[in-house]
C-alpha positions in Angstrom: -61.5 99.0 178.9 -59.6 100.2 181.9 -62.7 101.3 183.8 -64.4 98.0 183.0 -61.5 96.0 184.2 -61.2 97.9 187.4 -64.9 97.4 188.1 -64.7 93.7 187.2 -61.8 93.0 189.6 -63.4 95.0 192.3 -66.5 92.8 192.1 -64.6 89.5 191.9 -65.1 88.8 195.6 -68.9 89.3 195.4 -71.2 86.3 195.2 -71.9 86.7 191.4 -68.9 88.7 190.5 -66.3 86.1 189.4 -67.7 85.5 185.9 -67.1 89.1 184.8 -63.4 89.2 186.1 -62.7 85.9 184.3 -64.3 87.2 181.1 -62.1 90.3 181.3 -59.0 88.3 181.9 -59.7 86.2 178.9 -60.2 89.3 176.8 -56.9 90.7 178.0 -55.0 87.7 176.7 -56.2 88.5 173.2 -55.1 92.1 173.2 -51.8 93.4 171.6 -49.4 95.4 173.7 -50.9 98.6 172.4 -54.3 97.6 173.8 -52.7 96.6 177.2 -50.7 99.8 177.6 -53.5 101.7 179.4 -54.1 98.8 181.8 -50.4 98.4 182.5 -50.4 102.0 183.8 -53.7 101.7 185.7 -53.8 103.0 189.3 -55.7 99.9 190.4 -53.2 97.2 191.3 -55.6 94.3 190.5 -56.0 95.6 187.0 -52.3 96.1 186.5 -51.6 92.6 187.7 -54.0 91.1 185.2 -52.5 93.2 182.4 -49.0 92.2 183.3 -50.0 88.5 183.5 -51.5 88.8 180.0 -48.5 90.6 178.7 -45.9 88.2 180.2 -47.8 85.1 179.1 -48.0 86.5 175.6 -44.3 87.4 175.6 -45.2 91.0 174.7 -42.8 92.9 177.0 -39.1 93.6 176.4 -36.4 92.6 178.8 -35.9 96.3 179.7 -39.6 96.7 180.4 -39.7 93.6 182.6 -36.6 94.5 184.6 -37.8 98.0 185.1 -41.1 96.8 186.4 -39.4 94.2 188.6 -37.3 96.9 190.2 -39.7 99.8 190.4 -43.4 98.8 190.4 -45.0 99.5 193.8 -46.9 96.1 193.8 -45.0 93.1 195.1 -46.8 90.4 192.9 -46.1 92.5 189.8 -42.4 92.8 190.7 -42.1 89.0 191.2 -44.1 88.3 188.0 -41.9 90.6 186.0 -38.7 89.2 187.5 -39.8 85.7 186.4 -40.7 87.1 183.0 -37.2 88.6 182.7 -35.6 85.3 183.5 -37.5 83.7 180.7 -36.7 86.4 178.2 -33.1 87.0 179.0 -30.7 85.5 176.4 -27.7 86.0 178.7 -27.8 85.6 182.5 -25.6 88.6 182.8 -28.6 90.7 181.6 -30.2 89.9 185.0 -27.4 91.3 187.2 -29.3 94.5 187.8 -32.1 92.5 189.5 -29.6 91.3 192.2 -29.8 94.9 193.6 -33.6 94.8 194.0 -35.1 95.6 197.4 -37.5 92.6 196.9 -36.0 89.3 198.1 -37.9 87.1 195.7 -36.7 89.2 192.8 -33.1 88.9 194.0 -33.7 85.1 194.4 -35.1 84.7 190.9 -32.1 86.5 189.4 -29.5 84.8 191.5 -30.9 81.4 190.7 -30.4 82.0 187.0 -27.0 83.8 187.3 -25.4 81.2 189.5 -26.8 78.3 187.4 -24.2 79.2 184.8 -21.4 79.2 187.4 -21.2 82.9 188.4 -19.5 82.4 191.7 -18.8 86.1 192.2 -22.5 86.7 192.3 -22.9 83.8 194.8 -20.2 85.2 197.1 -21.7 88.6 197.0 -25.1 87.3 197.9 -23.9 85.2 200.9 -24.6 88.1 203.4 -28.1 88.7 202.0 -30.7 89.6 204.6 -33.2 87.1 203.3 -32.7 83.3 204.0 -33.9 82.3 200.6 -31.3 84.4 198.8 -28.6 83.1 201.1 -29.7 79.5 200.5 -29.4 79.9 196.8 -25.9 81.5 197.2 -24.8 78.7 199.6 -26.0 76.0 197.2 -24.2 77.6 194.3 -20.9 77.5 196.2 -21.4 73.9 197.3 -22.0 72.9 193.7 -18.6 74.3 192.8 -17.0 72.4 195.6 -16.7 75.3 198.0 -17.8 75.7 201.6 -19.9 78.7 202.4 -19.0 78.5 206.1 -15.4 79.4 205.2 -16.6 82.6 203.6 -18.9 83.4 206.5 -16.1 82.9 209.0 -13.8 85.2 207.1 -16.5 87.9 207.0 -17.5 87.5 210.6 -13.9 87.8 211.8 -13.2 91.1 210.1 -12.4 94.3 211.8 -15.9 95.9 211.6 -19.3 94.5 212.6 -20.4 92.1 209.9 -23.8 92.4 208.2 -26.5 90.5 210.1 -26.8 88.2 207.1 -23.2 87.0 207.7 -24.0 86.0 211.3 -27.2 84.3 210.1 -25.3 82.5 207.4 -22.7 81.2 209.7 -25.4 79.8 211.9 -26.9 78.1 208.9 -23.7 76.6 207.6 -21.2 76.4 210.5 -20.7 74.1 213.4 -20.4 74.2 217.2 -16.8 75.4 216.9 -18.0 78.6 215.5 -19.8 79.5 218.7 -17.0 81.8 219.9 -17.1 83.8 216.8 -20.9 84.1 216.9 -20.9 85.1 220.6 -18.7 88.0 219.9 -21.6 89.6 217.9 -24.1 89.3 220.7 -22.9 92.9 221.2 -23.5 93.8 217.6 -24.3 97.5 217.3 -27.4 96.8 215.2 -30.3 95.1 216.8 -30.7 92.8 213.8 -27.2 91.7 214.2 -27.9 90.7 217.9 -31.0 88.9 216.8 -29.1 86.9 214.2 -26.4 86.1 216.8 -28.9 84.6 219.2 -30.6 82.6 216.4 -27.2 81.4 215.1 -26.2 80.1 218.6 -29.5 78.3 218.8 -29.1 76.7 215.4 -25.6 75.6 216.3 -26.9 74.1 219.6 -24.5 76.1 221.8 -26.7 78.5 223.7 -25.5 79.3 227.2 -27.9 81.1 229.5 -25.0 83.1 231.0 -24.3 84.7 227.6 -28.0 85.6 227.0 -29.5 86.7 230.3 -28.2 90.3 230.0 -29.9 90.6 226.6 -33.3 90.2 228.3 -33.0 94.0 229.0 -32.0 94.8 225.4 -33.4 98.0 224.0 -34.9 96.0 221.1 -38.0 93.9 221.5 -36.9 91.7 218.6 -33.7 90.8 220.5 -35.6 89.9 223.7 -38.0 87.7 221.8 -35.2 85.7 220.4 -33.5 85.4 223.8 -36.8 84.2 225.3 -37.0 81.4 222.7 -33.4 80.3 223.5 -33.8 80.5 227.3 -37.1 78.6 227.4 -35.0 75.5 226.7 -32.9 76.1 229.8 -35.4 77.4 232.4 -34.0 75.3 235.3 -30.8 77.4 235.6 -32.5 80.8 235.5 -32.9 82.7 238.7 -36.7 83.3 239.4 -35.8 86.5 241.3 -34.0 87.8 238.2 -37.0 87.0 236.0 -39.4 88.6 238.5 -37.3 91.8 238.5 -37.9 92.1 234.8 -41.6 92.6 235.6 -40.8 95.8 237.5 -43.1 98.7 236.3 -40.1 100.8 235.5 -38.9 98.4 232.8 -39.7 98.8 229.1 -42.9 96.9 228.0 -41.0 94.4 225.9 -38.6 93.7 228.8 -41.5 93.1 231.1 -43.1 90.8 228.6 -39.9 88.8 228.2 -39.8 88.2 231.9 -43.5 87.2 231.8 -43.0 84.7 229.1 -40.2 83.0 230.9 -41.9 82.9 234.2 -45.1 81.3 232.9 -43.0 78.7 231.1 -41.9 77.2 234.4 -44.0 75.0 236.6 -47.8 75.4 236.8 -47.8 77.2 240.1 -45.2 79.7 239.1 -47.3 80.3 236.0 -50.4 80.8 238.1 -48.7 83.2 240.6 -47.3 85.3 237.7 -50.7 85.6 236.0 -52.5 86.5 239.2 -49.9 89.2 239.9 -50.5 90.8 236.5 -54.2 90.3 236.2 -54.8 94.0 236.9 -51.6 95.4 235.5 -51.7 98.8 233.8 -50.0 97.4 230.7 -52.8 96.2 228.3 -50.7 93.5 226.7 -49.5 92.0 230.0 -52.9 92.3 231.6 -54.7 90.7 228.6 -52.1 87.9 228.3 -52.3 87.1 232.0 -56.0 86.8 232.0 -56.0 84.8 228.7 -53.3 82.4 230.0 -55.1 82.0 233.3 -58.3 81.0 231.5 -56.4 78.7 229.2 -54.8 76.9 232.2 -58.1 76.4 233.9 -59.7 75.1 230.7 -57.0 72.8 229.4 -54.2 72.0 231.9 -55.6 72.4 235.5 -57.2 69.0 235.6 -54.0 67.3 234.6 -51.7 69.2 237.1 -51.3 66.4 239.5 -48.7 67.8 241.9 -49.6 70.5 244.3 -47.9 73.9 244.9 -45.0 74.3 247.3 -45.7 75.9 250.6 -44.4 79.2 249.4 -46.5 79.1 246.2 -49.5 78.0 248.2 -49.3 81.0 250.5 -48.8 83.4 247.6 -51.8 81.9 245.7 -54.0 82.1 248.8 -53.6 85.9 248.9 -53.4 86.6 245.2 -56.6 84.7 244.5 -58.4 86.6 247.2 -57.0 89.9 245.9 -58.3 89.0 242.4 -61.7 87.9 243.5 -63.5 91.1 242.3 -61.9 90.6 238.8 -62.2 86.8 238.6 -65.6 86.3 240.1 -66.7 83.7 242.6 -66.8 80.7 240.2 -63.3 81.2 239.0 -62.0 81.7 242.5 -63.5 78.4 243.6 -61.9 76.6 240.7 -58.5 78.1 241.3 -58.6 77.3 245.0 -59.8 73.7 244.3 -57.0 73.0 241.8 -54.4 74.5 244.1 -55.7 72.5 247.0 -56.5 75.6 249.0 -59.4 75.7 251.5 -62.4 77.7 250.6 -62.6 81.2 251.8 -65.8 83.2 252.0 -65.8 86.5 250.2 -65.7 89.5 252.6 
């Protein structure tokens, strides 16, 4: 039966393969647990999933068996399926406490939802710093139902002696207010990159981002941090020094630092965007070079015709030289288009 099931699920995606998989699934639902055991241990994940679906639907698995699979099976859908099965089978929410330690967020969420539904505020408090927003949201909702304020707990945790868990900073951003900005800013220097990421996100959620606080993080060692800083600073481009952003493009900088500078420079006016793309059109960095060429093409195809203001004298002079330098790469047709949209006189190729 195991070999047949594996073959059936392997063929399911073929043009005429679905009928066999459906027939096998129907047959599995009629089997007793002893008949499903070999399939529950199958190496093929699709077969195991079908066997677990049949077993949980039929109520054939014990709570211990379900919680063990929810914690240890190497297949995510099976872990989630068994967690939900355990929730249905458990006669006491306390039996699900072990699932709160799962490495799978959806398993923790299923268990926490059930445990907190009966008023277990200790479990809710413990889950407030969780790294996953769904689990945090369930914990926060449980505290609010009891009349508590999760922001108070987050403030206490964030103000402790040691660096708080990143989930604490994220939670404060989710539940706090603008007056918490000072506490959050402190953790822009969090020793863990995830902590710095969450600090930037929290400031953005609270609506209190200040470019002066974030600019130095454009050179952070973590690409995840610089990506969040770019998102925050794109809303405040007018106060950023173009020279500082251009310095980020220096070839000696880390690739993610250069890309952060690129994203901010092309988010400015159309001509700064064009100058930046032309400077990088032959860059040795594959990502920057590819992005510059793609963005240049996108501008020509979608925005150039509606760019009604011309370049400044400085940008016009730069564009005149950069377009000519890029002529061997761009080709004559693209060069003519760029010069036309920039209001530059035609120059004959040398």
